[in-house]
Structures are given as C-alpha cells and as structure tokens.
FIDO-609436 format. One record per residue (C-alpha): residue in three letters; x, y, z. Coordinates in steps of 0.5 Angstrom, whole numbers, padded with zeros to 4 digits, always signed. Layout:
<sites>
ALAXYZ ...
</sites>
This chain:
<sites>
MET-0110+0036+0009 ALA-0113+0033+0003 VAL-0109+0028-0001 HIS-0108+0029-0008 ASP-0109+0022-0012 GLU-0108+0022-0019 SER-0113+0016-0021 GLU-0118+0021-0018 THR-0118+0027-0021 SER-0115+0025-0028 GLY-0121+0029-0031 ARG-0120+0035-0026 LYS-0115+0041-0026 GLU-0111+0043-0020 SER-0114+0048-0019 GLU-0121+0045-0018 GLU-0119+0041-0012 ILE-0123+0042-0005 ASP-0118+0042+0001 VAL-0122+0040+0007 PRO-0119+0041+0014 ILE-0119+0034+0018 PHE-0119+0034+0025 SER-0117+0028+0030 ALA-0123+0027+0035 GLU-0117+0025+0040 ASN-0114+0031+0039 MET-0121+0035+0040 GLN-0123+0031+0046 SER-0116+0033+0049 ASN-0117+0040+0047 MET-0124+0041+0051 LYS-0121+0037+0057 VAL-0116+0042+0057 ILE-0121+0048+0056 TYR-0126+0045+0063 TYR-0120+0044+0066 SER-0117+0051+0065 ARG-0124+0054+0067 THR-0125+0049+0073 PHE-0118+0052+0076 MET-0119+0060+0074 SER-0126+0058+0077 ILE-0123+0056+0084 ILE-0117+0061+0084 GLY-0122+0067+0082 GLY-0127+0065+0088 VAL-0121+0065+0093 ILE-0119+0072+0091 ALA-0125+0074+0090 GLY-0127+0072+0097 ILE-0120+0074+0101 LEU-0121+0081+0098 GLY-0128+0081+0101 PHE-0132+0082+0095 THR-0140+0082+0096 GLY-0146+0081+0091 LEU-0146+0083+0084 THR-0139+0085+0085 GLY-0137+0078+0086 PHE-0139+0075+0080 VAL-0137+0081+0076 ILE-0130+0079+0078 TYR-0133+0071+0075 PHE-0135+0074+0069 LEU-0128+0078+0069 VAL-0123+0072+0070 MET-0128+0068+0065 ALA-0126+0073+0060 ILE-0118+0073+0062 THR-0118+0065+0061 SER-0121+0066+0054 ILE-0116+0070+0052 GLY-0110+0066+0055 LEU-0113+0060+0051 ILE-0113+0064+0045 ALA-0106+0066+0046 LYS-0104+0059+0048 THR-0107+0057+0041 GLY-0102+0062+0038 PHE-0109+0066+0036 SER-0110+0060+0030 ILE-0117+0058+0033 HIS-0118+0054+0027 SER-0112+0049+0027 TYR-0114+0046+0034 PHE-0123+0047+0035 THR-0127+0047+0030 GLY-0130+0055+0032 TRP-0129+0060+0036 SER-0135+0059+0040 GLN-0131+0053+0043 ILE-0126+0056+0046 ILE-0130+0062+0048 LEU-0137+0060+0051 ASP-0136+0052+0052 GLY-0135+0050+0060 PHE-0136+0058+0061 LEU-0142+0057+0066 GLY-0139+0051+0068 GLY-0134+0053+0073 LEU-0140+0058+0076 MET-0141+0053+0083 SER-0134+0053+0084 PHE-0133+0060+0084 VAL-0138+0060+0089 LEU-0136+0055+0093 PHE-0129+0058+0094 TRP-0131+0064+0094 THR-0136+0063+0100 PHE-0131+0059+0103 ALA-0125+0064+0103 TYR-0130+0070+0105 ASP-0132+0066+0111 ILE-0125+0064+0113 VAL-0122+0071+0112 HIS-0127+0076+0114 ILE-0132+0072+0119 PHE-0128+0067+0123 
</sites>
C-alpha cells in the first residue's frame, strides 16, 4: 500500500490520499505460472479420465470445459476468494490458459482411449 509522506501531503488532508495497490512483477509472473501449470496438469488428468471412461465426440470436449471450470473454481478457492490480492482481475484466473491445455487434453484423451478401448 502507499506510504504516507508528510513532506508531500502537508497541504492535503488525510482523507484525500490516494491508495494505490502495488504489485510485484515477479510475484505476478509466479502466480501466472501456477495457473498455467495447474491448467496443463488438470488437462492431462481430464484427458486420461475422459479416455478411460470412453467419451467420444462432443462429450469429451464437454468434459474438458467442466475440468477447466473446476480448475478455475479451485484456483479461486486457493486465493481465499480475494482475487485482487494475487491477480489484477478476474479474467486472469478464469480465462488465461483456458485453451492452452486443449492440445494436451486431446493428446491424452485419444491416447488413453486407444489403450483401453482399442488395444
């Protein structure tokens, strides 16, 4: 939070101070890495589960979107529902990396499906 400096605010009242949130670039980058790693890991796990259960077509993609929604809820819960303490906005935790894990999901979905149901 902003630090009160007497020399700069000698003419202003206490209530007129502007409270500007300060973010560390390294911490924000680390938080974004956690989002991408979590989404990639959950994409792989979801793909394996969808393949083992034998989902095909659109139902497999519905599973992917359900897994990503659950991952977003889990990340929000991990922050203690105070998103703005760790990220600049809701879109970072809900949308960033949402489609990034899609290729991993499809790869492991088809791989698990082939192993269990075809071979």
